[in-house]
N, C-alpha and C positions, 0 to 999 in steps of 0.2 A: 397878470402878476403870477409869478411861479412859488409853488408851495413847496417847501423843503420833506420831502418824504422819508428823507434819512432821522428825521427829530424824533421819532418814534422810538425806532431802533437804539439811537444812540442814549437816548433817555432810560430805556429796558438794561441795555447794554452797565449802564452806570448802575442802576439799582442790583442787578445783579452780581454785576464787583464789589458792591459796598455787602450785601448778604454775605459774600462769601468771605469776607471777613469777620461778619457777625456773629454767625450759626458755630462755625467751630469756640468760638471764646464763649458763648451761651453754655455752649454742651461742655466746656471745660467746668465753668463757675456750677452747674449743677453738679458735677460730681465732683466735688472740691469737698464735699460734707462725709463721703465714703471714704473707708480707713484704705488708706495706702500705706506700704512698708519705707518705712523710715529708718535710718543707723541713729542709734544712741550714743554719743561718745558719755563713758560716765570715768571718774576716778575709779583706778584701781584697790579693789576690797582688800584691806592689810591681813585681818585675819578671817575672810571667810571666801567660802568659795563663790566663784565668778557668777555663776548663773544662781545660785542661791540668790546671789547679791540682785541679779538683775531680774528675777521675777518679784523679789519683794519690790524693788523699784517698780515698778510695773503696776504690783497688787493697791500700791498706795495712789496709781491713779486710776485704774481700773476699776477696784473695791472687791475684786476677790481674787484669788489666789485661781481658782481656775479660767477664768474670765484673760488675766497675766499669763498662763500658760497656753490656753490657747493663741493669742495676739502674740508672742512669742516664736520668731523665724529663727533667729538664729542667737547663740554667746560666742561671743566674738573672748578666746582669752589668752592669746598670742604675742601675736604682732599689735595688737591693739586691745585698748579694755572697753568691751561695752557689746551693744545686740543690734538687732535687729527684730522690728515688728509692726503690723499690722495696725496701724494708728489713725485715730480720725483729726481733724484741727486742732477742734476741743482739746484731744487727750494728747496732741502733741506741744501746747500753748503750755498747760496743765505739769507734764512731765518735765518741759523745758525748766520751771520753777523748781524741782525738785532738787534736795540738797545731795552732790555730787555728781549730779546731771553737766556735763560742760559744755554739749553742745548736740541736737539732734535734726538730722538734714535728711530733706529725702531720698530715697534710692535711687540711682538712674543706672540702667544698663546702658553701657556703650557698646559700639560694633567697630571693630577695628575693618578697613578696608583693606583687604589683600589681595588686590589684583593686580599681577605681574609681581607677587613674593615669589621667591624661588624658583622664575622661569629665567632662562639664558634666552638674553635679548642680544640674538647673535642674529 
């Protein structure tokens, strides 16, 4: 009778493949409680400076004006009404329930693939 010498190798490869999918997802779960930059869309304040309104909105969730100013990354005043801030998942949930907050979305950086742009294809 001939034994299959490839069985341990195949089993090891399957385990490695399974771990290659599980480890990155476990790492993502462990960092999910850390603050990440989110974009917060709000109703345009009528009689108030937008940045002051943004800080007040954050203060209601973060507990202090200093914490709100530290978390605030940028205030959008012209093309959109809102701000970006570093927030934990719990803070995102609480902020989403605040009056005047329309939407809270994670900030993403998109990169354009520019190979071949501006080159003559002669």
